[in-house]
N, C-alpha and C positions, 0 to 999 in steps of 0.2 A: 846506668840510667842517664837519660838526657838531662833530667832535672835532679837537683840534690835531694837526698832523702832527709826527712826529719826523724829524730830519734823518737821512740815510742815510750810513753809512760802510761800507767793505768789510771782510771778515773775514780773519783771518790765515792761513786754510788755502787761499786762492786761489793759483793759479799765475801769477806775474807774466809768464810767457812766453806765456800764452793770448792769443789774438786773436779777433776776431769770426768768423774763419774756422774756429776750432777748436770741436769739439762741447763740450769741457770748459768753455769760456768761458760756456756757457749752463747750467751746473750750480751756480753760486754767485751770491750777491748779487741784484741786480735786473736782471742782464743778460738781455735778451730779454723782460723784463716790461714791459707797458704800464701804468705806474703811474697815469697820468692817467685811463685808463678804469677801472682798479680803484677809484680814488677816486670816480668818478662812479657806478659800480654800488653802492658802499657807501652813498653818499648816497641812491641810488634805493631800497635796502632800508629804510633808516631813514625815508625819506619815506613809503614804502608803509605801514610800521608806524605812523607818526604819524597818517597819514590814517585808518587803521582805528581807532586809539585815539580820535581826535577824533569819528569817526562814532558809535562806541558810547557815548562820553560824552554826545554830543548826544541820542542815543536815551534814555539813562538819565535825563538832566535832564528831557526832555519827558514821559517816563512818570511820573517822580516828581511833576512839576508837575500832571499830570492827576489822579493819585491824591489829591494834597493839595487840589486845587480841588474834586474830588468830595466829599471829606470835609467841607470847609468849607461847601459849599452845602447838603449834607444836614443838617449840624449846625445850620445857621442856619434851616432850615425844619422841618417837622414830622417829617421822616425816615420818612414813611409808605411803604407799598408803592407807592402812586401816584407819590410823589416819586422813588422809586428806579427806576421803570420807564424814565424817560428815559435813564438811564445804562446800562441793560441791553441796548440795541439795538446790535448790532455793525455796523460799516460793512463793505461788501463788500471793500474794500481791506484793512482791518484783519484780518478773519478769514481771508482767503486768504493773507496774509503769514504769519500765525501757523501755519496748517495746513500750508502747503506749503514753508515755509522756517524760520521761527523755532523751532517745536516739532517739526519733522519729522526722523525718522531719515534717514540717507543712503539706506536701502533698506528699503521696506516698514515693518515695525514694530520691527525690532531696533536697539537702541542700547546699553543696559547689559547685555543678555544676553550672556554669554560665548559665543564661537564654539567649539564643542567638536569636537575630532578624535576623541576617545573619552571614556569616563566619567572618565578620569584626566587627560586632556590638553586644555587649552584654549589658544586663541591670542589672547585679548584680546577687546576690544569694538570696535564701529564708532562713528565720530563722528556727530554730527547733521549734517543737511544744511548748516546754517549753518557749523558747524565745518569741514566739508569744503570749502566755498567759500573760507573764509579761508585754510585751510592750502594749498588748491590754488593760490590766487593767489601765496602766498609761495614755495612749492616750485617752481612753474613759473617764477617770476621768477629763482630761483637757477639752475635748469637752463639757461634762456636765456642768462643772464650767463656761465655757465661753458662753454657749448658753442656755441650758435648765433652769438654775437657775438664769436667769435674771427676772426682774419685768416687764412683758410685758404690765401691766396696765398703765405704765407711758406714757407721751407724747413722740413723736419720739425723740426730742432733748435730753430729759433726758435718754431715753433708750439707744441712741447712745453713750452718755457720759458714762453711766454705762458700756457698752460694751468696750469702749475705755480704761477705767480704768482696767477692768477685764483682757483683753488681754495683756495690758502693764505690769501689775503686774506679771502675770503668765509667760510671756516671760522672764522677769528678773529672776524669781524664777527658771525656768528651765535651766537658764544659769549656776547655781551652779553645778548640776550633769553633765551638758554638759561638763564643763571644768575639773571637777574632773575625769570623766571617760576617757577623752582624754589623760591623762598623763600616761607615761610608769611606773611611780613610784606611781601610784594610790594605796593607802593603802588597798583598797578592794581586790586587786589581791592576796596578801599573806594571808589576813584575811579569804577570802572565798575559796581560791584555785580555782578561776575561771580565765581563761586565758584572756590576754589583747585583743585577737581577739574577744572574746564574748562581752567584754565591748565596743569594737569598733563598733559592730553592734548596741548596745544601744545608743552609742554616735551619730551615724548617724541619728537614729530615733529622738533623742532629738534635734539635730541640725535643722532638718527639721521642727519639731514642734515649736521650738522657732522662726524660721524664719517666719513661717505662722502666728504665733501670733503677731509678730512685724509688719508684713504687715497689718494684720487686725486692729491693734492698730492705725496705721497711717491712714488707710482708714476711720476709724470711726472719727478721728479728721478732716480729709478732708471733710467728709459729712457735719458736722455741720459748719465748716468754710466756705465752699462754699455756703451753705444755708444762712449764716449770711452776708457774705461780698463778695461772688463771688471769682473768681480766683485771682482777684487783691488783695484781703485780704490774700490769701495764699502766693502770691509773696511778699507782704509787711512783713508778718511774717517771711519768710525765710531771708529777708534782714535785718530786725531790731531786730530779736530775736535769740540770740545764742542758747537758749534752744531748739527752733524749728529746727535750723540749725543742731545742733549736733544729734538730733533725726532723722532727715532726712538722714544724712550721715550714721548713724548706720543701718537704715532699708535698705538703698541702698546696704551697705556691706553685710547684711544678704541675700538680694535678689540675689546678685551676687554669693555668696557661694552656694545658693540653685540651681543656674543655672549650676555651674561648677562641682558640686559633683556627678551628675548621672554617672553611670559606663562607658558609652561610652566616655564621655568627660574626665573623670578621667584617664581611661586606655590609651587613645590616647595621652594625654599630661601630663603624670604623674609627671615628673620632674618640669614642669611649674606649674601644679596644686598644688604641694606641697608648692612651694614658695608663690603662691597667697593665698592659704588656711591659712598659718601661718600669712602672712601680713594682710589679712582681719580680722582674729581673733583678732589680736592686735588692729586693728582699731576699731572693735566692742567694745572691752573692754574699750578702752579709750573714745569713743564717748558716750557710754551708761553711763559710770561713770560721764562724764561732763553733760550729759542730766539730770541726777538725782541730781547731786551736785548743779547745778545752782538754782534749785527750792527746794533743800533740801527735796526731796521726800522720803517717808517711805521705799522705796525699796533700798535705798543707801547701807545698810549693805550687801544685797545679792550680789550686783555687786562687792563690796570689797572682799567678800569671794571668788567669782569666780576668781578675779584677783590674790588673794592669792594662790589658788590652782594651777593656771597656772604658776605663778612666782616660786612657790616652786618646781614644777616638773622640770622646766628649770634649776633652781639652782642646784638641785640634779644631774641632767644629766651632768651639767658642772663639778661639783665636781667629779663625777664618771670618766669622761674622763681624767681630770688632775691627779687624784690619781692613776689610773690604768696605765697610759701611760708615766708619767713624774716623775722621781725621781732625787735625787741629783747625782746618779751614772750613770744613763742611761735613754734612751727613748725607747719606743716600736719600735722594728724592724719588718719589714714585708717582707716576701718572697712570690712571686706569681708565680706558675708554671702552664703553659698551658697544659691541658691534651687532649688526643684524646676523641672525643665524646662531644665536645663543653662545656668544663667546666674548671675551674681553681681550683687548690689546694692553699689555702691561709693560710700561717703559721705565727702566731704572736709570737714573743718573747717579752713578756710583762715586763715592768719595775717593776710592782707589780702584780704578778699573784694571783689567788685564787684557792681554792680546787675545782676541776672540779666535777660537778654532772651531771648525765645523764638527758637529756631533756632540758638543758640550751640553751639559744640563746643569741646572742649579736648583737649590732648595730655597723657597721663598717663605718669609715670615711676615704676617700682617697682624701685629698685636691687637689692633682694634677690631679685627675680623675673626681671628681664630686663636687669640691669645698667643701662646708660645709654640704652637704646632707649626711644622714645616711640611711642604709638599714639593715633589720634584716636577720640574718642567724643562723641556728642551728649549735652548736659546734659539730664537728664529733669526735675529739680526743684530748687528752692531754697527754704530755709525758715530763719527765725530761731528759734534754740533758746536757752533760758535756760541760763546757766552754773551756775545754782544748783539743778540737779536736774531740768530738763526743763520741759515745758509744763504749764500748769494742768490740762489734761485728764488727764495722768498721775496728778497728785495726787488728782483727783476719782475716777478709776478705782479707786485704792487704797481709796477710801471707799465703793465700791459703786455708783457712778454709771455708766451705760452711755453710749456715744457719742451715741446718739439723744436722750438726755435733756439734752444740753448745747447751749446756743445757740451759733451760729457764732462770736460774738465771744469766748466763753469757750474754744472749741476752739482758737483761734489765739492767745490771749493768752499772755504769758510772764511769768515771775517774775524780777525783778532784771535784771542785765546780760545781754545776749544775744550770741550768736555766729552767724554765717551758715554754714549747711551747704549744700553742693552735692552732688547725687546723680546718678548715672548707672547704667545697666545694661550689663553686659558679657556677651555670649553666649560660651559656651565653644566655641572652635574649636581651632586648633593654636597652638604657640608659647606666648607670654606668657599669652594668655587661658586656655589649658588648664592651665598651671601654677598660675595664680592661683585658678582654680575648685577644683582638686584640693587646694590648701593649705587653702582655706576649708572645703571639704566634709569634710576629715579632722579639723578642729578641733572642740573641744567647742562645742556649740550652733551648729555650722557657721558660726562667726564668728571672724574674726581681726582684729587691729589691726597695722599695719605702717607703716614709714616710706615716704612717697610724695610726689610733687610734681606740681603741675598747671602746665601752660603754656597760657596763654590769657587771656581768651577770644578765639575767632575766630568768624567768621560772624555770624549774627543780623542780616543786612542787610535782610531783607524783613519788613515789617510789614503786617498784614492788616486793620487797623481800618477801611479805606475801602471794603471790600467788603460788600455786603449779605448775601451767602451765602458761606460758607467750607466747602470739602470737604477733609477731612484724611484721607489714605490712609496706612496704616502696615502694613508687613509684618514680623511677628516683632519683633525688637529695634528696628526702625525707629519703634516707638511713642514712644521717648524724644524724638525730634525734634518730635513733635506735641503732647505734653502741655502744654508751656509755652504754646503758642498757645491751647489750649482754656482754660486758666486765665486768661490775659491778656484774651482776648476777653470772657469772662464778667464779669470785673472791670470792664472798660470799658463793657460793656452795663449793668451795675448803676449805673455813674456817669453814664450817658448821654453817653459820650465816644467812641462809635464808630458807624459806619453798620451794623454787623453786626446782622442780625435772624434768621439761621439758621446754625447750626453743626452739621455732620454729621461724626462721627468713624467711619471704617471701619477696623477692625483685623482682620487675618488672622493666626491662629496655628495651630500644628500640634496642640497638646494643651491640655487644660483646665488643666494645671499652669502653662502659660505665662501664662494669664490672671491668675494670682496675682502675677506680677512687679510689676504696678502697683497692687496692692490698696490700699496706704496713700495713694497719690496720687489714685486714683479716688474713694476714700472722702471725701477733702477736696473734690474737684471736685463730687461729687454732693450734698454738703451745702451748696454755695454758694447764696446767695440768688438767685432768679430764673433759675437754670440751666434749669429745666424749660421756660421760655418760649422758649429758643433752642437748647438742646443735644439732639441725638439721637446715640446710640452704637449702632453695629452691630458685633458681634464674631462673626467666622466661625471655626469650629474645624474644620480640614480632616481631622483624624484623631481624631474623638471616640470614646470607649470605649462610649458609649451615646447614646441620643437626648437631646440636651441643649438642645432648643429651649426658650428661656425668654424671657418678656417681662415687664418691670417693670410694676407697677400703673398707672403713668402712661403706659406705652408708649414711654418715651424711651430705654430701654436694652433691647437684644435680643441674645440669644445664638442663633446659627444654626449647624447642622452643614453641612459641605461647603465647597466653594470658591465664592467670589462670582462673579457674572456682572457684570463692570464696565460693560459696555455697558448692561445693564438698570438698574444702579444709577444711572449717569449720566443715563439717560433720565428716570428718576423724579425725581432731584434737580434736574435742569435745569427740568423741567416745574413743579416746586414752588418754584423759586428766587425770591429777592427781590433785585432790583437786579443789580449786577455779581457775578461769581462768581470766587473764587480756589480753585484746586485744587492742593493740595500733596501730594507723595508722598515717602516714605522707606521703603526696604525692599530686598529682593534685586533683582538685575537684571531677571529675567523679570517680576516683580511690577511694577516701575516701567514697563517697556515696555508692559504690558497697560493700566495706568492712562493712560499717555500716548496710546495708541491710542484709548481711550474718550473722552478729552478732545478729541482732534482731530476725532472724529466729531460733536461737539456745538458746535463753534466757530461754525457758521453760525446757531445758534439764539439764542445769548446772548453778551454780552461777557464773555470769560473769560480769565484769566491762569493760567499753569501754572508751578509752582515745584517743582524736583526737588532733593533732597538726597542725595548719594551720595559714598562714599569709595572710589574705585577705586585699585588698587595693583598 
């Protein structure tokens, strides 16, 4: 066994007069349970999981090594288009694996697009083909262990007892990865460079599996108990046995979670669902632990490990919040500005900031808005601001100088001690985001300051400096994920520290008001030295009030009305690409699926990697 076994003792509700010929004999303890096989199947599940982890770790190491080697070679040569051409040729095996497995939805083009029963009711999303293979292997293994590998030659009472033991054991075993993958600080995230969102998909599947196994475990006990003593015997056991009572409470909590987790319920009452989900998870951990502890069952170490994973994640989150937001000199300050287009700009002045990396996200807490609940948002920007009245450009503006008159060094220079500000954009939807927007919008100057906390940073695992061409797709508020990459790549291009020779940002918004969300950030990007050599920006406005087709004098920034044709964009960009290509996307589900489909159609033409940022809930 990977985990130590606990010794087994009988519990005090058993009938000493029961014999193996009595049905009631098979309703308590390990009577009729083939514990040796249960241990072997538990090891089988852990072995399967470890093999999958090692496989993806090996893939991650090989991909990182290839990207690092490519960057080193290009940086040690002239990094010309001719030098990059060698790396742009995809091998038949590579592009087919990516197109038909690695980047492929389980069916046609749908992955992040919600499956709708009506305009008001959705039933969730579909996994990718790779996710489906992994989940299929794991779930089928559980089904085989619970059903096909039972000894059907036994009498009914013994067969039911064996099924009771098998489902109970595997339900507890599955709780270990269930609670590990639920954590934001899951060690597998940085180890495998797989996003929390992907682990969340697996977590949901494991949760439903453990819930079904716990219900099956209870049903098997009920069958033998009712056959032996009728429903009066069931009632007596619930009243007289804490062992049975804790087990029943645990399975009831599992069943309730199973009922409230489907997408229509989860989305309709998300704030309430979140509180219930956490409360029921704690109840399950406690009652399962008591259920196993009372009879000192062999699965006790498994539930202790699950409790340890959950508790460690919560502890790390608490430490992160206190460390980042509270110091001996200050606490985090938050400014919220309501913007046209139903969004807020939220700026945090952190007590203890960190070095910003593109692709990072944080969880934000506003106790006066949503109590202790937290919500994930991509970081859009980071800047150093003077504590003595702001940046130099503000002083010069007061003296009549315009932004265009200032050199880039003066625009970014600061006076005296500085503090780091982190900014993000929050689109108004329901719940916390709606309340936050309405509070800011109703305030003078549409700006408020309030107490808030940041938990993070998370993410930021993927760096794009080894790619000759980078395509950044953003839908609506998804622009926040891409801005950091644009700034970083231009800075590294200025310093000659990246392979990047072409950056294309494609942003799709509904109205012209939404374009103003990133005005201060884009002003700084567009004033960066050498950005015209590498950066092209395409902004599509799907609901323009007038013909807004505009092209900058240099042709590097374009505003276009209507919806983009992603296949056409990818065709053009791939034809003009330099070296390997990175395509990243952040936006609504249908938007991401459309970009994914366009990327898959080009994989045979150029070596390309696809990165997707999403927060499903």
